[in-house]
N, CA, C and O atoms as CSV, one atom per row, in Angstrom:
chain,resi,resn,atom,element,x,y,z
A,1,MET,N,N,93.415,117.346,82.520
A,1,MET,CA,C,93.640,116.759,83.525
A,1,MET,C,C,92.350,115.799,84.033
A,1,MET,O,O,91.204,116.230,84.156
A,2,PRO,N,N,92.743,114.484,84.290
A,2,PRO,CA,C,91.738,113.679,84.844
A,2,PRO,C,C,91.291,113.673,86.395
A,2,PRO,O,O,92.004,113.133,87.241
A,3,VAL,N,N,89.806,114.442,86.793
A,3,VAL,CA,C,89.029,114.897,87.500
A,3,VAL,C,C,87.963,113.192,88.242
A,3,VAL,O,O,87.142,112.446,87.708
A,4,PHE,N,N,88.813,113.254,90.167
A,4,PHE,CA,C,87.927,111.819,90.440
A,4,PHE,C,C,87.058,111.967,90.623
A,4,PHE,O,O,87.114,111.427,91.728
A,5,LYS,N,N,85.840,112.337,90.535
A,5,LYS,CA,C,84.510,111.789,91.623
A,5,LYS,C,C,84.640,111.770,93.732
A,5,LYS,O,O,84.257,112.490,94.654
A,6,GLN,N,N,85.186,110.856,93.617
A,6,GLN,CA,C,84.646,110.121,94.564
A,6,GLN,C,C,85.570,110.020,95.298
A,6,GLN,O,O,85.556,109.262,96.268
A,7,ARG,N,N,87.271,111.305,94.753
A,7,ARG,CA,C,88.472,111.438,95.657
A,7,ARG,C,C,87.714,112.012,97.011
A,7,ARG,O,O,86.600,112.510,97.173
A,8,ALA,N,N,89.176,111.625,98.219
A,8,ALA,CA,C,89.047,112.650,99.032
A,8,ALA,C,C,89.135,114.437,98.776
A,8,ALA,O,O,89.866,115.173,98.114
A,9,PRO,N,N,88.068,114.617,99.614
A,9,PRO,CA,C,88.581,115.878,99.715
A,9,PRO,C,C,89.704,117.393,100.075
A,9,PRO,O,O,89.805,118.563,99.706
A,10,HIS,N,N,90.501,116.261,101.189
A,10,HIS,CA,C,92.141,117.380,101.834
A,10,HIS,C,C,92.169,115.833,102.238
A,10,HIS,O,O,91.431,114.860,102.396
A,11,LEU,N,N,93.540,116.255,102.305
A,11,LEU,CA,C,94.330,115.204,103.161
A,11,LEU,C,C,93.353,114.150,104.674
A,11,LEU,O,O,92.985,113.004,104.933
A,12,ARG,N,N,93.348,115.374,105.186
A,12,ARG,CA,C,92.585,115.319,106.683
A,12,ARG,C,C,90.841,113.470,106.465
A,12,ARG,O,O,90.279,112.698,107.243
A,13,ALA,N,N,90.819,113.722,105.130
A,13,ALA,CA,C,89.994,112.976,105.035
A,13,ALA,C,C,90.187,112.345,104.634
A,13,ALA,O,O,89.579,111.302,104.871
A,14,LEU,N,N,91.152,112.374,103.707
A,14,LEU,CA,C,91.688,110.502,103.356
A,14,LEU,C,C,92.812,109.589,104.228
A,14,LEU,O,O,93.128,108.400,104.179
A,15,LEU,N,N,93.364,110.997,105.240
A,15,LEU,CA,C,94.134,110.165,106.601
A,15,LEU,C,C,92.590,109.373,107.462
A,15,LEU,O,O,92.673,108.164,107.247
A,16,GLU,N,N,91.335,109.676,108.289
A,16,GLU,CA,C,90.452,109.367,108.329
A,16,GLU,C,C,89.682,108.238,107.563
A,16,GLU,O,O,88.785,107.617,108.134
A,17,ALA,N,N,89.933,108.052,106.649
A,17,ALA,CA,C,89.553,107.109,106.555
A,17,ALA,C,C,89.977,105.845,106.291
A,17,ALA,O,O,89.488,104.740,106.525
A,18,SER,N,N,91.089,106.249,105.703
A,18,SER,CA,C,92.325,105.153,105.970
A,18,SER,C,C,92.623,104.532,106.916
A,18,SER,O,O,92.975,103.356,106.829
A,19,ALA,N,N,92.540,105.270,108.187
A,19,ALA,CA,C,92.022,104.495,109.609
A,19,ALA,C,C,91.533,103.721,109.649
A,19,ALA,O,O,92.114,103.044,110.498
A,20,GLY,N,N,90.450,103.011,109.173
A,20,GLY,CA,C,89.655,102.475,109.471
A,20,GLY,C,C,89.564,100.446,108.980
A,20,GLY,O,O,88.824,99.480,109.163
A,21,TYR,N,N,91.549,100.982,107.938
A,21,TYR,CA,C,91.705,100.134,107.346
A,21,TYR,C,C,92.400,99.055,109.069
A,21,TYR,O,O,92.704,97.867,108.954
A,22,GLY,N,N,92.482,99.631,110.119
A,22,GLY,CA,C,92.995,99.119,111.369
A,22,GLY,C,C,94.612,99.244,111.102
A,22,GLY,O,O,95.412,100.113,110.756
A,23,ASP,N,N,94.615,97.399,111.588
A,23,ASP,CA,C,96.086,96.535,111.547
A,23,ASP,C,C,96.441,96.287,110.052
A,23,ASP,O,O,97.510,95.684,109.957
A,24,LEU,N,N,96.141,96.436,109.434
A,24,LEU,CA,C,96.779,96.054,107.996
A,24,LEU,C,C,97.134,96.879,107.287
A,24,LEU,O,O,96.440,97.773,106.802
A,25,GLU,N,N,98.771,96.600,107.064
A,25,GLU,CA,C,100.158,96.459,106.737
A,25,GLU,C,C,99.684,98.395,106.165
A,25,GLU,O,O,98.523,98.755,106.356
A,26,TYR,N,N,100.255,98.957,105.803
A,26,TYR,CA,C,100.000,100.815,105.722
A,26,TYR,C,C,102.189,100.962,104.257
A,26,TYR,O,O,102.412,101.238,103.078
A,27,LEU,N,N,102.989,100.594,105.391
A,27,LEU,CA,C,103.240,101.139,104.513
A,27,LEU,C,C,104.983,100.185,104.580
A,27,LEU,O,O,105.769,101.086,104.288
A,28,VAL,N,N,105.382,99.573,104.691
A,28,VAL,CA,C,106.862,98.830,104.285
A,28,VAL,C,C,108.295,99.102,103.360
A,28,VAL,O,O,108.666,99.239,102.195
A,29,CYS,N,N,108.667,99.085,104.375
A,29,CYS,CA,C,110.689,99.445,104.378
A,29,CYS,C,C,111.141,98.821,105.059
A,29,CYS,O,O,111.114,98.458,106.235
A,30,ASN,N,N,111.799,98.650,103.815
A,30,ASN,CA,C,113.214,97.321,104.829
A,30,ASN,C,C,112.258,96.353,105.721
A,30,ASN,O,O,111.283,95.777,105.238
A,31,ASP,N,N,112.628,96.253,106.984
A,31,ASP,CA,C,112.119,95.932,108.450
A,31,ASP,C,C,111.045,96.861,108.738
A,31,ASP,O,O,110.377,96.551,109.724
A,32,LEU,N,N,110.726,97.861,108.167
A,32,LEU,CA,C,110.081,98.851,109.384
A,32,LEU,C,C,108.469,98.202,108.800
A,32,LEU,O,O,108.349,97.450,107.833
A,33,ARG,N,N,107.448,98.665,109.579
A,33,ARG,CA,C,106.395,98.002,109.010
A,33,ARG,C,C,105.387,99.488,109.714
A,33,ARG,O,O,105.928,99.961,110.714
A,34,LEU,N,N,104.213,100.118,109.339
A,34,LEU,CA,C,103.133,100.820,109.907
A,34,LEU,C,C,102.177,100.496,109.429
A,34,LEU,O,O,102.115,100.472,108.200
A,35,SER,N,N,101.226,100.177,110.106
A,35,SER,CA,C,99.762,99.579,109.552
A,35,SER,C,C,99.011,100.918,109.833
A,35,SER,O,O,99.515,101.750,110.587
A,36,PHE,N,N,97.545,101.172,109.099
A,36,PHE,CA,C,96.953,101.928,109.412
A,36,PHE,C,C,96.277,102.734,109.991
A,36,PHE,O,O,95.694,103.765,109.653
A,37,ALA,N,N,96.422,102.077,111.086
A,37,ALA,CA,C,96.372,102.736,112.736
A,37,ALA,C,C,97.958,103.447,113.264
A,37,ALA,O,O,98.283,104.557,113.687
A,38,GLN,N,N,98.560,102.402,113.033
A,38,GLN,CA,C,99.736,103.783,113.790
A,38,GLN,C,C,99.984,104.086,112.815
A,38,GLN,O,O,100.400,102.999,112.412
A,39,HIS,N,N,100.087,104.712,112.024
A,39,HIS,CA,C,100.024,105.527,110.915
A,39,HIS,C,C,99.083,107.012,111.437
A,39,HIS,O,O,99.543,108.150,111.527
A,40,ALA,N,N,98.488,106.828,111.558
A,40,ALA,CA,C,97.208,107.612,112.258
A,40,ALA,C,C,97.943,108.263,112.891
A,40,ALA,O,O,98.364,109.381,112.595
A,41,ARG,N,N,98.213,107.554,113.960
A,41,ARG,CA,C,98.289,108.026,115.668
A,41,ARG,C,C,99.994,108.769,115.253
A,41,ARG,O,O,100.149,109.899,115.715
A,42,VAL,N,N,100.871,108.346,114.661
A,42,VAL,CA,C,101.817,108.916,114.500
A,42,VAL,C,C,101.713,110.284,113.558
A,42,VAL,O,O,102.409,111.245,113.886
A,43,VAL,N,N,101.145,110.347,112.791
A,43,VAL,CA,C,100.880,112.116,111.879
A,43,VAL,C,C,99.877,112.738,112.897
A,43,VAL,O,O,100.126,113.899,113.219
A,44,ALA,N,N,99.353,112.455,113.164
A,44,ALA,CA,C,98.477,113.165,114.464
A,44,ALA,C,C,100.434,114.036,115.458
A,44,ALA,O,O,100.819,115.193,115.621
A,45,SER,N,N,100.862,113.061,115.715
A,45,SER,CA,C,101.429,113.137,116.289
A,45,SER,C,C,102.756,114.323,116.268
A,45,SER,O,O,103.265,115.060,117.113
A,46,VAL,N,N,102.940,114.089,115.059
A,46,VAL,CA,C,104.159,114.813,114.569
A,46,VAL,C,C,103.312,115.694,113.748
A,46,VAL,O,O,104.005,116.229,112.883
A,47,ALA,N,N,101.516,116.210,113.665
A,47,ALA,CA,C,100.804,118.004,113.327
A,47,ALA,C,C,101.215,118.122,114.836
A,47,ALA,O,O,102.321,118.556,115.157
A,48,LYS,N,N,100.174,117.674,115.842
A,48,LYS,CA,C,101.143,118.398,117.133
A,48,LYS,C,C,101.749,118.652,117.470
A,48,LYS,O,O,101.640,119.606,118.239
A,49,ALA,N,N,103.245,117.929,117.182
A,49,ALA,CA,C,104.431,119.143,117.420
A,49,ALA,C,C,104.739,120.287,116.293
A,49,ALA,O,O,105.765,120.937,116.492
A,50,PHE,N,N,104.027,120.581,115.222
A,50,PHE,CA,C,104.153,121.133,114.102
A,50,PHE,C,C,103.619,122.056,114.948
A,50,PHE,O,O,104.549,122.843,115.120
A,51,ALA,N,N,102.385,122.563,115.784
A,51,ALA,CA,C,101.583,123.369,116.840
A,51,ALA,C,C,101.777,123.726,117.461
A,51,ALA,O,O,101.427,124.903,117.549
A,52,GLU,N,N,102.548,123.113,118.580
A,52,GLU,CA,C,103.043,123.313,119.395
A,52,GLU,C,C,104.526,123.783,118.908
A,52,GLU,O,O,104.717,124.941,118.535
A,53,ARG,N,N,105.449,122.913,118.934
A,53,ARG,CA,C,106.777,123.943,118.563
A,53,ARG,C,C,107.330,124.831,117.932
A,53,ARG,O,O,108.209,125.643,118.222
A,54,TYR,N,N,106.536,124.548,116.706
A,54,TYR,CA,C,106.834,125.761,115.267
A,54,TYR,C,C,105.600,126.236,115.180
A,54,TYR,O,O,105.313,127.034,114.287
A,55,ARG,N,N,104.922,125.923,115.862
A,55,ARG,CA,C,103.647,127.393,115.830
A,55,ARG,C,C,102.973,127.358,114.528
A,55,ARG,O,O,102.769,128.448,113.994
A,56,ILE,N,N,102.505,126.047,113.788
A,56,ILE,CA,C,101.906,126.341,112.623
A,56,ILE,C,C,100.416,125.922,113.351
A,56,ILE,O,O,100.017,125.474,114.425
A,57,GLY,N,N,99.778,126.443,111.830
A,57,GLY,CA,C,98.427,125.995,112.143
A,57,GLY,C,C,97.845,126.527,111.151
A,57,GLY,O,O,98.387,127.324,110.386
A,58,LYS,N,N,96.318,126.006,111.052
A,58,LYS,CA,C,95.224,125.955,109.697
A,58,LYS,C,C,95.764,126.936,108.636
A,58,LYS,O,O,95.633,128.106,108.996
A,59,GLY,N,N,96.264,126.796,107.579
A,59,GLY,CA,C,96.047,128.262,106.542
A,59,GLY,C,C,97.597,128.581,106.487
A,59,GLY,O,O,98.189,129.128,105.557
A,60,ASP,N,N,97.984,128.250,107.355
A,60,ASP,CA,C,99.392,128.120,106.859
A,60,ASP,C,C,100.273,127.467,105.777
A,60,ASP,O,O,99.583,126.760,105.042
A,61,ARG,N,N,101.307,127.476,105.514
A,61,ARG,CA,C,101.859,126.901,103.982
A,61,ARG,C,C,103.274,126.326,104.579
A,61,ARG,O,O,104.077,127.153,105.012
A,62,VAL,N,N,103.688,124.562,104.625
A,62,VAL,CA,C,104.514,124.003,104.746
A,62,VAL,C,C,105.292,123.510,103.524
A,62,VAL,O,O,104.925,122.743,102.634
A,63,ALA,N,N,106.302,124.055,103.680
A,63,ALA,CA,C,107.139,123.078,102.477
A,63,ALA,C,C,107.625,122.049,103.470
A,63,ALA,O,O,107.804,122.017,104.687
A,64,ILE,N,N,107.776,121.146,102.355
A,64,ILE,CA,C,108.877,120.037,102.947
A,64,ILE,C,C,109.793,118.925,102.099
A,64,ILE,O,O,109.235,118.133,101.340
A,65,MET,N,N,110.964,118.927,102.250
A,65,MET,CA,C,112.098,118.609,100.887
A,65,MET,C,C,112.570,117.764,101.152
A,65,MET,O,O,113.594,118.019,101.786
A,66,LEU,N,N,112.315,116.276,100.953
A,66,LEU,CA,C,112.235,114.996,101.988
A,66,LEU,C,C,112.738,114.375,100.569
A,66,LEU,O,O,112.259,114.665,99.473
A,67,PRO,N,N,113.964,113.319,100.849
A,67,PRO,CA,C,113.883,111.896,99.628
A,67,PRO,C,C,112.271,111.107,99.730
A,67,PRO,O,O,111.209,111.246,100.337
A,68,ASN,N,N,112.963,110.120,98.604
A,68,ASN,CA,C,111.441,109.207,98.722
A,68,ASN,C,C,111.858,108.271,99.999
A,68,ASN,O,O,112.899,107.645,99.801
A,69,ILE,N,N,111.457,108.133,100.826
A,69,ILE,CA,C,112.063,107.805,102.597
A,69,ILE,C,C,111.133,107.432,102.639
A,69,ILE,O,O,110.506,107.651,101.603
A,70,PHE,N,N,110.360,106.657,103.719
A,70,PHE,CA,C,109.403,106.027,104.323
A,70,PHE,C,C,108.176,107.242,105.332
A,70,PHE,O,O,106.947,107.269,105.400
A,71,GLN,N,N,109.401,108.211,106.056
A,71,GLN,CA,C,108.930,109.395,106.986
A,71,GLN,C,C,108.087,110.398,105.766
A,71,GLN,O,O,107.472,111.438,105.999
A,72,TYR,N,N,108.258,109.801,104.576
A,72,TYR,CA,C,107.547,111.054,103.515
A,72,TYR,C,C,105.942,111.042,103.283
A,72,TYR,O,O,105.381,112.075,102.920
A,73,PRO,N,N,105.250,109.892,103.494
A,73,PRO,CA,C,104.100,110.377,104.392
A,73,PRO,C,C,103.864,110.257,105.672
A,73,PRO,O,O,102.636,110.192,105.628
A,74,ILE,N,N,104.066,110.198,106.506
A,74,ILE,CA,C,104.236,110.521,107.518
A,74,ILE,C,C,103.655,112.301,108.346
A,74,ILE,O,O,102.944,112.789,109.224
A,75,VAL,N,N,104.926,112.736,106.879
A,75,VAL,CA,C,105.171,114.173,107.319
A,75,VAL,C,C,104.120,115.391,106.545
A,75,VAL,O,O,104.240,116.582,106.834
């Protein structure tokens, strides 16, 4: 199994690093376009909803069942 020495240690670090690309396009699906900065804001909003509405917190495990759609990298 390949190991990448420079990889992000977790998804939060990856998201924080990607937010540094600001207004550059990150996700493009048909007419929908999302910049790196917009992606970071939407992810934070979804995380807040998970915490407040569903009481999901640090250490909880969540399974996500989605097809290969635009929302997948957001959730």
